[in-house]
C-alpha positions in Angstrom: 0.0 0.0 0.0 1.3 3.4 -0.9 2.3 5.8 1.9 -0.4 8.3 1.1 -3.1 5.8 1.9 -2.3 5.9 5.5 -3.4 9.5 5.8 -7.1 8.5 5.2 -9.5 8.9 8.1 -10.3 5.3 8.8 -10.3 1.7 7.4 -12.4 -1.4 7.8 -11.9 -5.1 7.1 -12.8 -6.5 3.7 -11.8 -9.2 1.2 -9.9 -9.2 -2.1 -9.2 -11.9 -4.6 -5.9 -13.1 -6.1 -5.1 -15.6 -8.9 -2.6 -18.4 -8.5 -1.2 -19.9 -11.7 0.1 -23.5 -11.4 3.4 -24.4 -13.1 4.5 -27.8 -14.3 1.0 -29.2 -13.9 1.0 -32.9 -14.9 -1.3 -34.2 -17.6 -3.0 -36.4 -15.1 -3.9 -33.6 -12.8 -5.0 -31.4 -15.7 -7.2 -34.2 -17.1 -8.6 -34.7 -13.6 -9.5 -31.0 -13.2 -11.1 -30.8 -16.7 -13.0 -34.0 -16.0 -14.4 -32.6 -12.8 -15.3 -29.3 -14.5 -17.1 -31.1 -17.3 -19.1 -33.1 -14.7 -20.1 -29.9 -12.8 -21.1 -28.3 -16.1 -23.3 -31.3 -17.0 -25.0 -31.1 -13.6 -25.6 -27.3 -14.2 -27.3 -28.1 -17.5 -29.4 -30.9 -16.1 -30.7 -28.5 -13.3 -31.2 -25.9 -16.0 -33.4 -28.3 -17.9 -35.6 -28.8 -14.8 -35.9 -25.0 -14.3 -36.8 -24.6 -17.9 -39.5 -27.3 -17.8 -41.6 -25.2 -15.3 -40.5 -21.6 -15.4 -43.9 -20.4 -14.1 -43.5 -22.6 -11.0 -39.9 -21.7 -10.3 -40.1 -17.9 -10.8 -40.5 -17.2 -7.1 -38.4 -20.0 -5.7 -35.8 -18.9 -3.2 -32.2 -20.1 -3.2 -32.8 -22.1 0.0 -35.8 -23.8 -1.6 -33.8 -24.7 -4.6 -31.1 -26.3 -2.4 -33.7 -28.5 -0.7 -35.3 -29.5 -4.0 -32.2 -30.5 -5.9 -29.8 -31.8 -3.2 -31.5 -35.3 -2.9 -31.5 -35.7 -6.7 -27.9 -34.8 -7.5 -26.0 -35.7 -4.3 -24.8 -39.0 -5.8 -23.1 -37.2 -8.7 -21.3 -34.4 -6.9 -19.9 -33.6 -3.5 -22.1 -31.3 -1.5 -19.9 -28.1 -1.8 -19.8 -28.5 -5.6 -23.5 -29.2 -5.9 -24.5 -26.3 -3.8 -22.5 -23.9 -5.9 -23.8 -25.4 -9.2 -27.4 -25.0 -7.9 -26.7 -21.4 -7.0 -25.2 -20.7 -10.4 -28.3 -22.0 -12.2 -30.7 -20.3 -9.8 -29.0 -16.9 -10.3 -29.0 -17.3 -14.1 -32.7 -18.0 -14.1 -33.4 -15.1 -11.7 -32.1 -12.8 -14.4 -34.5 -14.4 -16.9 -37.4 -14.1 -14.4 -36.5 -10.4 -13.8 -36.8 -9.8 -17.6 -40.1 -11.7 -17.7 -41.5 -9.7 -14.8 -40.6 -6.5 -16.6 -42.3 -7.6 -19.9 -45.3 -9.0 -18.1 -45.9 -5.7 -16.4 -49.0 -3.6 -17.3 -48.7 0.1 -17.7 -51.0 3.0 -18.9 -49.9 5.2 -21.7 -49.7 8.7 -20.2 -48.3 10.8 -23.0 -47.1 10.6 -26.6 -44.2 12.9 -27.3 -43.3 13.3 -31.0 -39.9 14.5 -32.2 -39.2 16.0 -35.7 -36.3 16.4 -38.0 -34.6 19.8 -37.4 -32.7 19.8 -40.7 -33.0 18.3 -44.1 -31.4 14.8 -44.3 -31.3 12.0 -46.8 -34.8 10.7 -47.2 -36.4 13.3 -44.9 -37.1 17.0 -44.8 -37.1 19.5 -41.9 -40.3 19.1 -39.9 -40.9 15.4 -40.8 -41.8 13.0 -38.0 -38.7 11.4 -36.6 -40.0 9.3 -33.7 -42.6 9.1 -31.0 -41.6 8.6 -27.3 -44.2 6.8 -25.3 -44.5 7.9 -21.6 -46.2 5.5 -19.3 -47.3 5.4 -15.7 -48.7 2.8 -13.3 -52.2 2.9 -11.9 -54.1 0.8 -9.4 -55.7 -1.2 -12.2 -52.4 -1.9 -13.9 -50.9 -3.1 -10.6 -53.7 -5.5 -10.2 -53.4 -6.8 -13.7 -49.6 -7.2 -13.3 -50.2 -9.2 -10.1 -52.8 -11.5 -11.8 -50.4 -12.0 -14.7 -47.7 -13.3 -12.3 -49.8 -15.2 -9.7 -53.4 -15.5 -11.0 -55.1 -18.9 -11.0 -58.7 -20.2 -11.0 -58.8 -20.2 -7.2 -57.3 -16.8 -6.8 -60.4 -15.1 -5.5 -61.0 -17.8 -2.8 -57.3 -17.6 -1.8 -57.5 -13.8 -1.5 -60.6 -13.9 0.7 -59.1 -16.4 3.0 -55.6 -14.9 3.4 -56.5 -11.2 3.6 -57.8 -11.1 7.3 -54.5 -12.6 8.6 -52.0 -10.9 6.3 -49.7 -8.0 7.2 -51.3 -4.5 7.1 -49.6 -3.5 3.9 -50.5 -6.7 2.1 -54.1 -6.5 3.4 -54.5 -3.1 1.8 -53.2 -4.4 -1.6 -55.3 -7.6 -1.4 -58.4 -5.6 -0.7 -57.6 -3.3 -3.7 -57.3 -6.5 -5.9 -60.7 -7.7 -4.6 -62.3 -4.3 -5.3 -61.1 -4.3 -8.9 -62.3 -7.9 -9.3 -65.8 -7.0 -8.1 -65.9 -3.9 -10.3 -64.6 -5.4 -13.6 -65.2 -9.1 -13.1 -62.6 -11.8 -12.4 -62.9 -13.6 -15.7 -62.4 -10.4 -17.7 -59.3 -9.3 -15.8 -57.9 -12.8 -15.7 -58.3 -13.2 -19.5 -56.2 -10.0 -20.0 -53.6 -11.1 -17.5 -53.4 -14.6 -18.9 -53.0 -13.4 -22.4 -50.0 -11.3 -21.5 -48.5 -14.1 -19.4 -48.9 -16.7 -22.2 -47.3 -14.4 -24.8 -44.3 -13.5 -22.7 -43.5 -17.0 -21.4 -44.0 -18.4 -25.0 -41.3 -15.9 -26.1 -38.8 -17.2 -23.6 -39.7 -20.8 -24.2 -38.7 -20.3 -27.8 -35.2 -19.2 -26.7 -34.8 -22.6 -25.0 -33.1 -23.4 -21.7 -30.1 -21.5 -20.4 -27.0 -23.5 -21.5 -23.8 -23.4 -19.4 -20.6 -23.6 -21.5 -18.0 -22.4 -19.1 -15.8 -25.0 -17.3 -15.0 -22.7 -14.4 -16.3 -23.9 -11.1 -16.1 -23.1 -7.3 -15.7 -25.3 -4.3 -14.5 -25.4 -0.6 -11.4 -27.0 0.8 -11.8 -28.6 4.2 -8.3 -30.0 4.8 -6.6 -29.1 8.2 -3.4 -27.7 6.5 -3.3 -24.2 5.0 -4.5 -24.1 1.4 -1.4 -22.2 0.4 2.0 -23.3 1.7 5.7 -22.8 1.1 8.1 -25.7 1.4 11.9 -25.5 1.4 13.6 -28.0 -0.9 17.2 -29.4 -0.9 18.6 -26.5 -2.8 17.4 -24.0 -0.1 14.8 -22.5 -2.4 11.1 -22.4 -1.7 8.5 -24.3 -3.6 5.0 -22.9 -3.3 1.9 -25.1 -3.4 -1.8 -24.9 -3.4 -3.4 -27.9 -1.7 -7.2 -28.4 -1.8 -9.5 -31.3 -0.7 -10.3 -33.5 -3.7 -12.3 -36.6 -4.5 -10.3 -38.3 -7.2 -12.2 -39.6 -10.2 -9.1 -41.5 -11.5 -8.6 -43.8 -8.5 -6.0 -45.8 -10.4 -3.4 -43.0 -10.3 -0.8 -43.8 -7.6 1.6 -41.7 -5.8 -0.8 -39.0 -4.7 -3.1 -38.5 -1.8 -6.6 -39.8 -2.3 -8.1 -36.8 -0.6 -6.2 -33.8 -1.8 -5.0 -32.1 -5.0 -1.6 -30.4 -4.8 -0.5 -27.9 -7.4 2.8 -25.9 -7.5 2.3 -22.3 -8.5 4.3 -19.2 -9.4 4.6 -16.9 -6.5 4.9 -13.1 -6.9 5.8 -11.3 -3.7 4.4 -7.9 -4.9 1.1 -9.3 -6.1 0.4 -12.1 -3.6 2.1 -10.6 -0.6 2.2 -12.7 2.5 0.8 -16.2 2.0 -0.6 -16.1 5.5 -3.3 -13.8 4.1 -4.9 -16.7 2.3 -5.0 -19.2 5.2 -8.6 -18.8 6.4 -8.6 -21.8 8.8 -9.7 -25.2 7.6 -12.7 -24.1 5.5 -11.6 -22.1 2.5 -13.5 -21.3 -0.7 -11.8 -21.3 -4.1 -12.6 -20.8 -7.8 -11.0 -23.1 -10.4 -10.8 -21.1 -13.6 -10.6 -23.4 -16.7 -10.2 -21.8 -20.1 -8.8 -24.4 -22.5 -5.3 -25.2 -21.5 -5.2 -22.3 -19.0 -6.0 -23.4 -15.5 -5.6 -21.2 -12.4 -7.0 -20.9 -8.9 -8.6 -17.7 -7.5 -8.5 -17.3 -3.7 -9.9 -14.6 -1.4 -7.7 -12.8 1.1 -8.4 -10.6 4.0 -7.5 -6.9 3.7 -8.7 -3.4 4.4 -10.8 -0.8 2.5 -10.5 2.8 3.5 -13.3 5.1 4.5 -13.5 8.3 2.6 -15.7 11.0 4.2 -14.5 13.9 2.1 -17.3 15.9 0.5 -17.6 15.9 -3.3 -16.0 19.0 -4.8 -14.8 20.1 -8.2 -11.2 19.9 -7.1 -11.2 16.4 -5.6 -13.3 14.8 -8.3 -12.4 13.6 -11.8 -14.7 12.5 -14.6 -13.7 9.6 -16.8 -15.1 8.8 -20.3 -14.5 5.3 -21.6 -13.7 5.0 -25.3 -12.8 2.3 -27.8 -11.4 4.1 -30.8 -8.7 6.7 -30.2 -8.0 6.2 -26.5 -9.0 4.1 -23.5 -9.9 6.9 -21.1 -10.5 10.7 -21.5 -10.3 12.7 -18.2 -12.2 15.8 -17.3 -8.7 17.3 -16.7 -8.0 17.3 -20.4 -5.7 14.2 -20.3 -6.0 11.1 -22.4 -5.0 7.5 -21.3 -4.0 5.7 -24.5 -5.1 2.2 -25.6 -2.6 -0.6 -26.2 -2.6 0.2 -29.9 -0.8 -3.0 -31.0 -3.3 -5.2 -29.3 -6.3 -3.2 -30.5 -4.9 -3.4 -34.1 -4.5 -7.2 -33.8 -8.1 -7.5 -32.5 -9.4 -5.3 -35.4 -7.5 -7.4 -37.9 -8.9 -10.6 -36.5 -12.5 -9.2 -36.7 -11.9 -8.1 -40.2 -10.6 -11.5 -41.2 -13.7 -13.1 -39.8 -15.9 -10.6 -41.6 -14.2 -11.5 -44.9 -14.6 -15.2 -44.3 -18.3 -14.7 -43.6 -18.7 -12.6 -46.7 -17.0 -15.3 -48.8 -19.2 -18.0 -47.2 -22.4 -15.9 -47.8 -21.4 -15.6 -51.5 -21.0 -19.4 -51.7 -24.3 -19.9 -49.9 -26.1 -17.7 -52.5 -24.6 -19.7 -55.3 -25.6 -23.0 -53.6 -22.1 -24.2 -52.8 -22.7 -24.0 -49.0 -25.6 -25.3 -47.0 -25.1 -24.6 -43.3 -25.0 -21.3 -41.5 -21.6 -19.7 -41.0 -19.7 -20.5 -37.8 -16.5 -19.0 -36.4 -13.8 -21.6 -36.2 -12.3 -22.7 -32.9 -8.9 -21.3 -34.0 -10.4 -17.9 -34.7 -12.2 -17.9 -31.4 -9.0 -18.9 -29.6 -7.0 -16.1 -31.2 -9.6 -13.5 -30.3 -9.8 -14.8 -26.8 -6.0 -14.7 -26.4 -5.8 -11.1 -27.6 -8.7 -10.1 -25.4 -7.1 -11.6 -22.3 -3.8 -9.7 -23.0 -5.8 -6.5 -23.5 -7.7 -7.0 -20.2 -4.4 -7.4 -18.4 -3.0 -4.3 -20.0 -6.1 -2.3 -19.0 -5.8 -3.5 -15.4 -2.2 -2.2 -15.2 -3.3 1.1 -16.7 -6.1 1.5 -14.1 -3.7 0.7 -11.2 -1.2 3.4 -12.4 -4.1 5.9 -12.9 -5.5 5.3 -9.4 -2.0 5.7 -7.9 -1.7 9.0 -9.8 -5.1 10.2 -8.5 -4.3 9.4 -4.9 -1.0 11.3 -5.1 -2.8 14.4 -6.6 -5.5 14.5 -4.0 -8.3 13.0 -6.0 -10.9 11.3 -3.8 -13.9 10.7 -6.1 -14.1 9.2 -9.6 -17.2 9.6 -11.8 -17.9 7.2 -14.6 -20.7 6.1 -16.9 -22.7 3.0 -16.1 -22.5 1.3 -19.6 -24.2 -1.9 -18.6 -26.8 -2.6 -21.3 -26.5 1.0 -22.7 -28.0 1.2 -26.2 -27.0 4.8 -26.9 -25.5 6.3 -30.0 -21.9 6.7 -28.8 -20.7 3.7 -30.9 -20.2 4.9 -34.5 -19.1 3.1 -37.6 -15.4 3.1 -38.3 -15.5 4.0 -42.0 -11.8 3.3 -42.5 -12.1 -0.2 -41.2 -15.6 -1.1 -42.3 -17.1 -2.4 -39.1 -19.1 -0.9 -36.2 -17.3 0.1 -33.1 -19.9 -1.6 -31.1 -18.2 -4.9 -31.8 -14.9 -3.6 -30.6 -16.7 -2.3 -27.5 -18.1 -5.8 -26.7 -14.8 -7.6 -27.5 -12.7 -5.3 -25.3 -15.4 -5.4 -22.6 -15.3 -1.7 -22.1 -18.5 -1.8 -20.0 -16.6 -3.9 -17.4 -13.8 -1.4 -17.0 -15.9 0.4 -14.4 -15.9 -2.8 -12.4 -12.1 -2.9 -12.5 -12.1 0.7 -11.1 -14.6 -0.3 -8.4 -12.3 -3.2 -7.4 -9.0 -1.4 -7.6 -9.8 2.2 -6.4 -10.6 1.3 -2.7 -6.9 0.2 -2.3 -6.0 3.9 -2.8 -8.8 5.5 -0.9 -10.9 6.4 -3.9 -14.6 6.3 -4.3 -16.2 5.3 -7.7 -19.6 6.7 -8.5 -21.6 5.9 -11.6 -23.9 8.2 -13.6 -26.3 7.6 -16.5 -24.6 7.6 -19.9 -27.6 9.2 -21.7 -26.8 12.5 -23.3 -23.3 12.9 -21.8 -21.9 13.2 -25.4 -24.6 15.3 -26.9 -25.3 17.8 -24.1 -23.5 21.1 -23.9 -22.0 21.5 -20.4 -22.0 25.3 -20.8 -25.6 26.1 -21.8 -27.3 22.7 -21.3 -28.4 22.3 -25.0 -29.2 18.7 -26.0 -29.1 18.3 -29.7 -27.9 15.5 -32.1 -26.1 18.1 -34.2 -23.8 19.0 -31.2 -21.7 16.0 -32.1 -21.6 15.4 -35.8 -18.2 13.7 -35.7 -16.6 11.3 -33.3 -13.7 13.6 -32.4 -15.3 17.1 -32.2 -18.1 18.6 -30.1 -19.6 21.9 -31.2 -22.8 23.3 -29.6 -25.4 24.6 -32.1 -26.6 27.3 -29.6 -23.6 28.7 -27.7 -21.0 27.5 -30.3 -18.7 26.1 -27.6 -16.3 23.6 -29.1 -13.7 21.2 -27.8 -12.6 17.6 -28.0 -15.8 15.4 -27.8 -14.3 12.8 -25.4 -13.0 15.5 -23.0 -16.3 17.3 -23.1 -18.1 14.0 -22.2 -15.8 13.5 -19.3 -16.6 17.0 -18.0 -20.4 16.3 -18.3 -19.9 13.0 -16.4 -18.1 14.9 -13.6 -20.6 17.7 -13.5 -23.5 15.2 -12.9 -21.7 14.2 -9.7 -20.3 17.5 -8.5 -23.6 19.5 -9.1 -25.8 19.0 -6.1 -28.9 19.7 -8.3 -28.1 17.2 -11.0 -27.0 14.6 -8.4 -30.3 15.0 -6.5 -32.3 14.4 -9.7 -30.3 11.6 -11.3 -28.3 9.8 -8.6 -28.9 8.0 -5.3 -26.6 7.1 -2.4 -25.5 3.4 -2.1 -23.0 1.3 -0.2 -22.4 1.0 3.5 -21.1 3.3 6.1 -17.5 2.5 5.2 -17.8 2.8 1.4 -20.6 5.2 0.3 -20.9 6.1 -3.3 -23.6 7.2 -5.8 -25.3 5.2 -8.5 -27.9 6.1 -11.2 -31.6 6.1 -10.3 -33.7 3.8 -12.3 -34.8 6.3 -15.0 -35.7 5.8 -18.6 -33.9 7.7 -21.4 -36.7 10.3 -21.7 -36.9 10.8 -17.9 -33.1 11.6 -17.9 -33.7 14.1 -20.7 -36.7 15.6 -18.9 -34.6 16.1 -15.7 -31.7 17.7 -17.7 -34.1 20.1 -19.5 -35.8 21.0 -16.2 -32.4 21.9 -14.7 -31.6 24.0 -17.8 -34.9 25.9 -17.6 -34.1 26.5 -13.9 -30.9 28.3 -14.9 -28.5 25.7 -13.6 -26.1 25.9 -16.5 -26.3 29.7 -16.8 -25.4 30.1 -13.1 -22.5 27.7 -13.3 -21.2 28.4 -16.8 -18.2 30.5 -15.7 -17.2 28.5 -12.7 -17.7 25.2 -14.4 -15.6 26.3 -17.4 -12.8 27.4 -15.1 -12.8 24.2 -13.1 -13.2 21.7 -15.8 -10.3 22.9 -17.9 -7.9 22.9 -15.0 -5.2 20.2 -15.3 -3.1 18.3 -12.7 0.1 20.0 -11.9 
């Protein structure tokens, strides 16, 4: 830990993970690990098949209920600690699907239709033509009742409601009575017909997608041997050999010369990265994750450590905004600085993607001529090359983030503001005309949306807080006058406001907007909410739709927020680290 970290106000216990890479792993042990991984994957897919067979019945099943249901069935195939984790993996995967189903099954009332029109003449459209219509919705008492019936409604629902309402909690009693009132007013059959129609349609859509298939061989387990899971042993030459030893039930019982109950693997020890091995000795019950990616096998262990409390208020001087990019640079900072990509690796990845595009084009031509019959599939070699480049790029990005956090801590930065790019469908990803493919593909392959997670993991080591903001309109809103217009950013590199004519680098301007959403108390109150515990409190985006975000921004603009802050904001955002 750097010396400057000790000046922080307080610290609290936490956990961090570290990877251990085995060296000189024998073919027998490698085959044993892969065999176990394949067995666990098969169990995951079998459990997934059961979940898929009755999604309506499993949608509200708790994790504990899932354990009780599947334990008796699969105990003979796997040890309890492997089975428990496999059940949890499947349960979590289907919870994400059920969340999506609940969202689609929800009834809402159309509140307002807001049309937007073309402001200039473009190809195929003239100024004033209808561009799109935004649908604004709201929930009513009736829509809530229909949503509940779509999720839980049955033929005996009325009888169940009448019997359970008198003994239910006060809040539930009120809701159940509201349901009964709507049923008496509109009729149960009528409401149930509407709810059942929506339920059938949504579930049919997800049934067409098929069951969730698990392809990864990575698995987790618990080691219950009495010796430390990580150990250093001195050999005859006076050097230390480092080992990871975990409890193991051998599938290949015919292999001699090894313990029947443990799996021992020598690993490469790095003093700077792993630090003291005593950090990883958590008694006789230690969890681990075995990462299996082709020939690459390594073990991930958790270690005890400290995170640091940061009670400093958010100000313009101790906060930095970071815009994540994929084309010209990796990060653009609100200070005016750029953090470059690993251009060599990016170029290699682009070339591989272009090669695949060319192969697909050639295959499609053959398909049209009747020379090919099946759909195009990327070969295993091509997938392996892309995965290898991606892994190298991820490691390079992690090193850059560590150096950047160290620099922030030295310069007195306490807060980092970034976009939450999870599932973002905005217009920041443009086509790269020189290469011939969309940058969205590069965004996905380089996993730019996960860079915020790396910051969240690394920043606490240096006493930094990472807050997330909505990505909507960070690139098209003028930070000086608040104007939101598609014409503000007509190119990837340059931002120029159509109203106040302010112009600067587009990525730097986006970073300033990201920072301003955190430092401005007004914007922060409208768009963000506090999260975390007492030791690590940060901000995250409120659950707002795209049009709600725009409505908040326009409301703040009408209130004079940007006019009042234009001078101060300009002065602060262009300041650079000395």
